[in-house]
C-alpha positions in Angstrom: 0.0 0.0 0.0 2.3 2.7 -1.2 -0.4 5.0 -2.5 -0.2 8.5 -1.0 -4.0 8.8 -0.6 -5.7 6.1 1.3 -9.2 7.3 0.3 -8.5 7.3 -3.4 -8.5 3.9 -5.1 -6.8 5.2 -8.3 -4.0 7.5 -7.2 -0.6 5.8 -7.6 2.5 6.5 -5.6 2.7 10.2 -6.7 0.3 13.1 -6.3 -1.6 14.1 -9.4 -0.9 17.3 -11.4 -3.5 20.0 -10.5 -1.4 23.0 -11.6 -3.8 24.3 -14.2 -7.6 24.3 -14.7 -7.1 21.9 -17.6 -5.2 19.5 -15.4 -8.0 19.6 -12.9 -10.6 18.8 -15.7 -8.4 15.9 -16.8 -8.3 14.6 -13.2 -12.1 15.0 -13.0 -12.6 12.9 -16.1 -12.6 9.9 -13.8 -15.8 10.3 -11.8 -15.4 10.9 -8.1 -17.6 7.8 -7.3 -15.0 5.6 -9.1 -12.2 7.1 -7.0 -13.5 7.1 -3.5 -12.5 4.1 -1.4 -14.7 4.8 1.7 -18.5 4.9 1.8 -18.7 6.3 5.4 -16.6 8.2 8.0 -16.3 4.9 9.9 -14.8 3.2 6.8 -12.5 6.2 6.3 -11.1 5.9 9.8 -10.6 2.2 9.2 -8.6 2.8 6.1 -6.5 5.4 7.9 -5.8 2.9 10.7 -4.9 0.1 8.2 -1.8 2.0 7.0 0.1 1.6 10.2 -2.2 0.5 13.1 0.5 1.1 15.7 1.3 4.6 14.6 0.0 7.4 16.9 -3.4 8.8 15.9 -3.9 11.2 18.8 -1.4 12.9 21.1 -3.3 14.9 23.7 -1.7 17.7 25.8 -3.9 18.3 28.8 -1.9 21.5 29.8 -0.8 22.8 26.4 2.8 22.2 27.5 5.2 20.8 24.9 7.4 19.4 27.6 4.6 17.2 29.2 4.2 13.6 28.2 1.2 13.4 25.9 -1.6 10.9 26.3 -1.2 8.8 23.1 -3.7 6.7 21.2 -2.6 4.6 18.3 -4.7 4.3 15.1 -5.7 0.8 16.2 -6.7 2.0 19.7 -8.5 5.0 18.2 -10.6 2.9 15.9 -11.3 0.4 18.7 -12.6 3.3 20.9 -14.8 4.7 18.1 -16.2 1.2 17.6 -16.9 0.7 21.3 -18.6 4.1 21.4 -20.8 3.2 18.5 -21.7 -0.1 20.2 -22.4 1.7 23.5 -24.8 4.1 21.7 -26.4 1.1 20.0 -26.9 -0.5 23.4 -28.6 2.7 24.5 -31.1 2.3 21.7 -29.5 4.6 19.1 -30.4 3.6 15.6 -29.7 4.9 12.1 -31.9 8.0 12.5 -31.4 8.7 16.2 -29.3 11.6 17.4 -26.4 11.7 19.9 -25.6 15.3 20.9 -22.5 16.1 22.8 -21.1 19.0 24.9 -17.4 18.3 25.3 -14.1 20.2 25.2 -11.4 19.0 22.9 -10.7 15.6 24.5 -10.0 12.2 22.9 -13.4 11.1 24.1 -15.0 13.8 22.1 -13.5 12.3 18.9 -14.6 8.8 19.9 -18.1 10.3 20.5 -18.3 12.1 17.2 -17.3 9.2 15.0 -19.0 6.6 17.2 -22.3 8.5 17.0 -22.0 8.7 13.2 -21.4 4.9 13.0 -24.4 4.2 15.3 -26.8 7.0 14.2 -26.4 10.8 13.8 -23.9 13.0 15.7 -24.8 16.5 16.8 -21.8 18.4 18.2 -22.9 21.4 20.2 -20.9 24.4 21.4 -20.7 24.0 25.2 -20.1 27.7 25.7 -23.6 28.5 24.6 -26.3 29.7 27.0 -28.6 27.0 28.4 -31.6 28.2 26.4 -29.5 28.0 23.2 -28.5 24.4 24.1 -32.1 23.5 24.6 -33.1 25.0 21.2 -30.4 23.1 19.3 -30.9 19.8 21.1 -34.6 19.9 20.7 -34.3 20.8 17.0 -32.1 17.7 16.6 -34.5 15.5 18.6 -31.6 14.4 20.8 -31.9 10.8 22.2 -28.5 10.5 24.0 -26.4 13.3 25.4 -22.7 13.0 26.0 -21.4 15.7 28.4 -18.4 16.7 30.4 -18.9 15.4 34.0 -18.9 17.7 37.1 -15.5 19.1 37.7 -14.0 22.4 38.9 -13.5 25.2 36.3 -16.3 24.2 34.0 -20.1 24.7 34.2 -21.1 22.2 31.4 -22.5 19.7 33.9 -24.4 22.3 35.8 -25.9 23.7 32.6 -27.2 20.2 31.7 -28.8 19.8 35.1 -30.8 23.0 34.5 -32.1 21.9 31.1 -32.4 18.1 31.1 -36.1 18.3 32.1 -36.7 20.4 28.9 -35.5 17.6 26.6 -38.4 15.1 26.4 -36.7 12.9 23.8 -33.6 12.4 25.9 -33.2 8.8 27.1 -29.7 8.9 28.6 -26.9 11.2 29.6 -23.4 9.9 29.4 -20.7 11.8 31.4 -17.0 12.0 30.5 -14.8 12.5 33.5 -15.8 14.3 36.7 -17.3 12.8 39.8 -18.4 9.3 39.1 -21.9 9.1 37.8 -21.8 5.6 36.4 -24.5 3.0 37.1 -23.6 0.1 39.4 -23.2 -2.2 36.3 -21.9 -1.1 32.9 -24.4 -1.4 30.1 -23.4 -4.4 28.0 -24.3 -4.9 24.4 -27.9 -6.0 23.9 -28.9 -4.7 27.4 -32.0 -2.4 27.3 -31.3 1.2 27.9 -31.6 2.2 31.6 -35.0 3.3 32.7 -35.8 6.9 33.6 -35.4 7.8 37.3 -38.4 8.3 39.6 -38.3 12.0 38.7 -38.8 11.2 35.1 -35.4 12.5 34.0 -33.0 10.6 31.8 -30.5 8.6 33.8 -26.7 9.3 33.8 -23.8 6.9 33.2 -20.1 7.1 32.8 -18.6 7.2 29.3 -15.4 5.2 29.9 -17.3 2.5 31.9 -20.0 2.3 29.3 -17.7 1.8 26.3 -15.4 -0.6 28.2 -18.1 -3.2 28.1 -18.5 -3.1 24.3 -16.7 -5.2 21.7 -14.0 -3.2 19.9 -13.7 -5.3 16.7 -16.9 -4.4 14.7 -20.3 -2.8 14.8 -22.6 -4.8 17.0 -25.6 -3.4 15.1 -24.4 -5.0 11.9 -25.2 -1.7 10.2 -24.1 -1.1 6.6 -23.6 2.6 6.4 -24.7 4.1 3.0 -23.1 7.3 1.6 -26.4 9.1 1.6 -27.1 8.3 5.3 -27.1 11.3 7.6 -23.9 11.5 9.5 -24.2 14.7 11.5 -26.0 17.9 12.2 -23.9 21.0 12.7 -25.6 24.1 14.1 -24.9 27.4 12.3 -26.7 30.7 12.7 -30.5 30.9 12.9 -32.6 33.1 15.0 -33.5 32.4 18.7 -35.9 29.5 18.8 -35.1 28.3 15.3 -31.5 27.1 15.1 -30.2 26.1 11.7 -29.0 22.5 11.6 -27.0 21.6 8.6 -27.5 18.0 7.5 -24.3 16.3 6.5 -24.3 12.9 4.8 -21.4 10.5 5.1 -20.6 11.3 1.5 -20.3 15.0 2.3 -17.9 14.4 5.1 -15.8 11.7 3.4 -15.4 14.0 0.4 -14.0 16.7 2.7 -11.4 14.2 4.1 -10.6 13.1 0.6 -10.1 16.5 -0.9 -8.1 18.0 2.0 -5.8 15.0 1.9 -5.4 15.6 -1.8 -4.9 19.4 -1.7 -2.6 19.5 1.3 -0.9 16.2 0.3 -1.2 14.8 3.8 1.4 12.1 4.2 1.0 9.0 6.4 2.0 9.7 10.0 2.1 13.4 9.3 1.3 15.6 12.3 -1.1 18.6 12.6 -1.5 20.8 15.7 -5.2 20.5 16.3 -6.9 23.2 18.3 -10.3 23.9 16.6 -13.4 22.7 18.4 -15.3 19.7 17.0 -18.6 21.7 16.8 -16.9 23.5 13.9 -16.5 21.7 10.6 -12.9 23.0 10.4 -12.1 21.1 13.6 -14.2 18.0 13.0 -13.6 17.5 9.3 -10.9 19.6 7.7 -8.5 18.7 10.6 -9.6 15.6 12.5 -11.2 13.4 9.9 -8.8 14.4 7.1 -5.6 13.6 9.1 -6.9 10.4 10.7 -8.2 9.1 7.4 -4.8 9.8 5.8 -3.0 7.8 8.5 -1.8 11.1 10.2 -1.6 12.2 13.8 -3.6 14.9 15.7 -1.7 16.8 18.4 -4.5 18.2 20.5 -3.0 21.3 21.9 -5.3 21.6 24.9 -8.9 20.7 26.1 -9.9 24.3 25.1 -7.9 24.2 21.9 -6.5 27.5 20.7 -8.6 29.4 23.2 -6.1 28.4 25.8 -3.6 31.2 26.5 -0.9 28.6 27.1 -1.5 27.0 23.7 -1.2 30.4 22.0 2.0 31.1 24.0 3.6 27.7 23.4 2.5 27.3 19.8 5.9 27.4 18.2 7.5 25.2 20.9 4.8 22.6 20.2 5.6 22.9 16.5 9.3 22.4 17.2 8.6 19.2 19.2 6.0 17.6 17.0 7.3 18.7 13.6 4.1 19.4 11.6 4.5 20.1 7.9 1.9 22.9 8.0 0.4 25.3 10.5 -3.3 26.2 10.2 -6.4 27.4 11.9 -8.8 30.4 11.7 -7.2 33.8 11.0 -7.3 34.9 14.6 -5.1 31.8 15.4 -2.6 32.9 12.8 -2.7 36.4 14.2 -2.2 35.3 17.8 0.7 33.0 16.8 2.6 36.0 15.4 3.0 37.3 19.0 4.4 34.0 20.3 8.2 33.9 20.8 10.2 32.1 18.1 13.8 32.9 19.1 15.9 29.7 19.2 13.0 27.5 18.1 13.5 25.2 15.1 10.5 25.6 12.7 12.1 24.0 9.7 9.5 21.3 9.4 6.7 23.8 8.5 6.4 24.6 4.8 3.1 26.3 4.6 0.4 28.1 6.6 -3.3 27.9 5.9 -6.5 29.3 7.4 -10.2 29.7 6.7 -13.4 30.5 8.5 -13.1 34.2 7.6 -10.8 36.2 5.3 -7.1 36.2 6.3 -6.0 39.9 6.5 -3.5 40.6 3.8 -1.2 42.1 6.4 -1.2 38.8 8.4 -0.5 36.8 5.3 2.3 39.1 4.3 3.8 38.8 7.8 4.0 35.1 7.5 5.7 35.3 4.1 8.2 37.9 5.2 8.9 36.5 8.7 8.9 32.7 8.0 9.0 32.4 4.3 5.9 30.3 4.3 3.2 30.7 1.7 -0.2 31.4 3.2 -2.9 29.3 1.5 -6.3 30.7 2.2 -9.3 28.3 2.1 -13.0 29.2 1.7 -16.1 27.2 2.5 -18.9 27.0 5.0 -20.7 24.4 7.1 -23.1 23.9 4.3 -20.3 22.8 2.0 -18.8 20.5 4.7 -16.0 23.1 5.1 -13.3 23.7 2.4 -14.7 24.4 -1.1 -11.9 26.5 -2.6 -8.2 26.8 -1.7 -5.0 28.5 -2.9 -3.6 25.6 -5.0 0.0 24.6 -4.2 1.3 24.7 -7.8 -0.3 27.9 -8.9 0.8 31.6 -8.2 -0.2 32.7 -4.8 -2.5 35.8 -4.6 -2.6 37.1 -1.0 -6.2 37.9 -0.1 -7.7 35.4 -2.6 -9.4 32.2 -1.6 -7.9 30.5 -4.7 -9.9 28.1 -6.9 -12.5 25.4 -6.4 -11.2 22.1 -5.3 -11.7 19.1 -7.6 -15.4 18.1 -8.1 -16.6 21.5 -6.8 -17.8 24.6 -8.6 -18.2 28.3 -7.8 -20.3 31.0 -9.6 -20.8 34.6 -8.8 -24.4 35.4 -9.4 -27.0 38.2 -9.3 -30.0 37.5 -7.1 -33.4 39.0 -6.8 -35.2 40.1 -3.6 -36.0 36.4 -2.8 -32.4 35.3 -3.2 -33.0 33.5 -6.5 -30.4 33.6 -9.3 -31.2 36.0 -12.1 -27.9 35.7 -13.9 -24.2 35.3 -13.6 -21.9 38.2 -12.9 -19.2 39.3 -15.3 -15.5 38.9 -14.6 -14.5 41.0 -11.6 -18.2 42.0 -11.0 -19.2 41.6 -7.3 -22.1 39.4 -6.6 -23.3 36.5 -4.4 -21.0 33.5 -4.1 -22.8 30.3 -5.1 -21.3 26.8 -4.7 -22.1 23.3 -5.9 -20.3 20.0 -5.7 -19.9 16.7 -3.8 -19.4 18.4 -0.4 -22.5 20.6 -0.6 -25.4 19.7 1.6 -29.0 19.1 0.4 -30.7 21.3 2.9 -31.2 22.1 6.6 -33.0 19.7 9.0 -35.8 22.2 9.2 -37.5 23.0 5.9 -38.3 26.5 7.0 -34.6 27.4 6.6 -34.4 26.1 3.0 -36.3 28.9 1.3 -33.2 31.0 0.8 -30.5 28.3 1.1 -30.1 27.8 -2.7 -29.9 30.4 -5.5 -31.1 27.6 -7.8 -31.3 23.8 -7.4 -28.0 22.4 -6.3 -26.3 25.8 -5.9 -25.8 26.9 -2.3 -26.3 30.5 -1.5 -23.2 31.4 0.6 -24.5 34.8 1.8 -21.1 36.1 0.9 -20.1 38.7 -1.7 -17.3 38.0 -4.0 -15.8 38.1 -7.5 -13.9 35.9 -9.9 -11.0 37.5 -11.7 -9.8 36.8 -15.2 -7.7 33.8 -14.0 -10.5 32.3 -12.0 -9.3 33.3 -8.6 -12.1 33.8 -6.0 -12.0 37.0 -4.0 -14.4 37.3 -1.0 -15.4 40.9 -0.7 -17.6 40.6 2.4 -20.7 39.2 3.9 -23.9 40.5 2.4 -25.3 41.0 5.8 -22.1 42.8 7.0 -22.4 45.6 4.5 -22.7 49.0 6.0 -25.4 50.9 4.1 -24.7 54.6 4.5 -27.5 56.7 2.9 -28.1 54.0 0.3 -24.3 53.6 -0.4 -23.1 50.0 0.2 -19.8 50.0 2.1 -17.8 46.7 2.3 -16.0 46.5 5.7 -13.2 44.3 4.6 -11.0 46.8 2.8 -11.1 49.1 5.8 -10.4 46.2 8.2 -7.4 45.3 6.0 -6.1 48.9 6.4 -6.5 48.7 10.2 -4.7 45.4 10.3 -1.8 47.0 8.5 -1.2 49.4 11.4 1.7 48.2 13.5 -0.1 48.6 16.8 -3.3 46.8 15.8 -3.9 43.1 16.6 -7.6 42.7 15.7 -10.0 45.0 13.9 -13.6 44.9 12.7 -15.9 47.4 11.2 -19.7 47.4 11.6 -22.7 49.7 10.9 -23.7 52.1 13.7 -27.4 53.1 13.5 -27.9 56.7 12.4 -31.2 58.7 12.2 -30.1 60.4 8.9 -27.9 58.0 7.0 -29.4 54.7 8.2 -26.0 53.5 9.2 -22.5 55.0 9.7 -19.3 53.0 9.7 -17.6 52.5 13.1 -14.6 50.3 13.8 -13.5 48.3 16.9 -9.8 47.7 17.5 -7.8 45.5 19.9 -4.2 46.7 20.3 -1.2 44.5 20.4 0.2 43.7 23.8 2.1 46.7 25.1 1.0 49.0 22.3 -1.0 52.3 22.7 -3.5 53.3 20.0 -5.0 56.8 19.5 -8.4 56.4 17.9 -8.3 59.8 16.2 -4.9 59.1 14.8 -6.1 55.7 13.6 -9.0 57.4 11.8 -6.5 59.7 10.0 -4.4 56.6 9.2 -7.4 55.0 7.5 -8.4 58.3 5.7 -5.0 58.5 4.2 -5.2 55.0 2.8 -8.7 54.7 1.3 -10.1 56.6 -1.6 -13.6 55.9 -0.4 -14.4 58.8 1.9 -17.8 57.4 3.0 -16.1 54.3 4.3 -13.8 56.0 6.8 -15.0 55.1 10.3 -16.8 58.0 12.0 -15.3 56.7 15.3 -13.0 53.9 16.5 -13.5 52.2 19.8 -10.8 50.3 21.6 -11.8 46.9 23.0 -9.8 44.3 24.9 -10.6 41.5 24.4 -12.3 41.6 21.0 -15.5 39.5 21.2 -14.9 36.2 19.5 -17.0 33.1 18.6 -16.1 29.7 19.9 -13.9 29.1 16.9 -12.0 32.4 17.1 -13.9 34.6 14.6 -14.8 38.2 15.5 -18.4 38.1 16.8 -19.7 41.1 14.9 -23.3 41.0 16.3 -21.8 42.0 19.7 -20.1 45.0 18.1 -23.3 46.1 16.3 -25.1 45.9 19.6 -22.4 47.9 21.3 -22.6 50.5 18.6 -26.4 50.7 18.9 -26.2 51.0 22.6 -23.7 53.9 22.4 -25.8 55.8 19.9 -29.0 55.4 21.9 -27.3 56.5 25.1 -26.1 59.6 23.4 -29.5 60.4 22.0 -31.1 60.2 25.4 -28.3 61.7 27.5 -29.9 65.1 28.0 -33.1 63.7 29.5 -31.4 63.5 32.9 -33.6 60.6 34.0 -32.4 58.9 37.2 -31.3 55.3 36.8 -31.6 55.4 33.0 -29.7 52.4 31.4 -29.4 51.5 27.7 -28.6 48.1 26.4 -28.8 46.3 23.1 -28.9 42.6 22.1 -30.5 39.8 20.1 -34.3 39.6 19.8 -36.2 36.6 18.5 -38.6 38.7 16.4 -36.7 41.9 15.5 -33.3 40.4 15.3 -31.8 43.2 17.4 -33.4 45.4 20.0 -32.4 48.5 22.1 -33.8 48.3 25.6 -34.1 51.5 27.6 -34.5 50.7 31.2 -35.7 53.6 33.6 -35.9 53.4 37.4 -38.2 55.1 39.9 -40.6 56.9 37.5 -44.2 57.3 38.9 -46.9 55.5 36.9 -48.5 58.8 35.9 -45.3 60.1 34.3 -44.4 57.0 32.3 -46.5 57.7 29.2 -44.9 61.1 28.6 -41.4 59.8 29.1 -42.1 56.8 26.8 -43.3 59.2 24.1 -40.1 61.2 24.4 -37.9 58.1 24.1 -39.9 57.1 21.0 -39.4 60.5 19.4 -35.7 60.3 20.0 -35.1 56.8 19.0 -37.9 56.3 16.4 -35.8 57.4 13.4 -33.4 54.5 14.0 -34.0 51.4 11.9 -33.3 49.2 15.0 -36.3 48.6 17.2 -36.4 49.7 20.8 -38.6 49.2 23.9 -38.9 50.9 27.3 -38.7 48.9 30.5 -39.6 50.3 33.9 -37.8 49.3 37.1 
């Protein structure tokens, strides 16, 4: 078995030529269905383990310390644990269409849960940092049958969250705890044993993960299930309004394709290492990293239970790279940005040949810093949960264009289209004309679990509406120009935040930057920026505005104000969480508009609203009942011209 790609039945000992569009078309002349050697994620893991069963599959660093002895699982051990997890879920009554949700940090057990759940039924990885009401919404939408959760332990509140919501999950039949105080039943649940009955209080019983899987056979699926490529493998939550979370349905074919194409495009060698720090509730962590490397016979070095969110992992990133010798370094752009601040003096990074990132656009200044400082090309990737992650990439054997997301990977397609008010395609854009990015191909999903979300999911049958704006240049390079919903609309003029953010990133004192729309009674919106300074640096907001003004010809795009924040609000996977910035901008505006009312105890806040999307709340204390109508009218007169809704609350 000297083939470089375990999931491709036809690739020989060398990697194929993909250096030109014509070479890609030649490669695609053999249908993907004739190439792929795995029909399911479970089979992909089995193929990865077959290359060298004794080679390490997972090295886990509990403390993000490169000097600590890692907890190691070989490929054979990893596959056995996945099999045991699948059999444990089967013993708990999980079948092909049943859902196993999990709330876990980045532990080896989380990987076993993810792939075991997909082998037994359907996995639903959920962000454990979400609020309890959000967890309920997502797990209800998925119709969760079994929940795997981090057990009670100091420093985390996951177990406590679950205790507050378990009664709100009527479909839940069992809770399985990983670690923490022992919550296992007196006897482990063996294969074929009926699932434990509900307790006297009617709640789902709890049991211990390690004890549960230890009782299962490790050498095959007890269910006898034959997993088909079109079977549902997982639901991944993405966006949605409160009460109606979007659950992206992935088939096994979608996910295996991602592992296949990443192995192909990054040329992942057997026993090759990757520093893994993205969470498993994100497709970049679950598929682009974990499944791709394991299916290729590679090794995941899990940098910490909290991944790259760990300050120690960020601080020690290059020392970990020196010890474990990865060929590439990747993550989301904020990971690349943070790594630039980590010390490198005296550290051998000669193993690394390339950097790559996706999830949001890589600032050109960051890409340039990697090229100039390390000499590594920075390969930007682009995709979304709905495309099972990576859909385009900067190809290895083509000229690198910093700021571009490259070209579609084999068996995938991209168009730039014009859409009508309903989101339907009314034509293709010309070269370099900005429009909506639409995607089709083997990795693309067929729709959300809830049909109500599918009305604007596709610009036409088979073509996913990304919600992103972009253009294709004369050489076919894709350039993402912004999110359609991130546009700042100033007096009818559309302003793309990304060029301004790139300018801000170019300032030597700026670590993170984001621009959003601030509500304005006259213009509708005005551009404002938020900046986090680099450690030890001082930033003058007015001087920074002058810096931007001198570097952009678009006067309307210059931020009217810049606010310093530390830390910048980020999502669970390290992207800037722009809704929080929009709410802060709205709060500031409303507070200024009401400042001269001199009302005692007046407080202004802004946040998400299930109907209006966003809402300004004006809270006033100690006003007699008879005076409230007049004050509410005054507030309405002041804030009424803003497009964002508002309400008055009395305390």
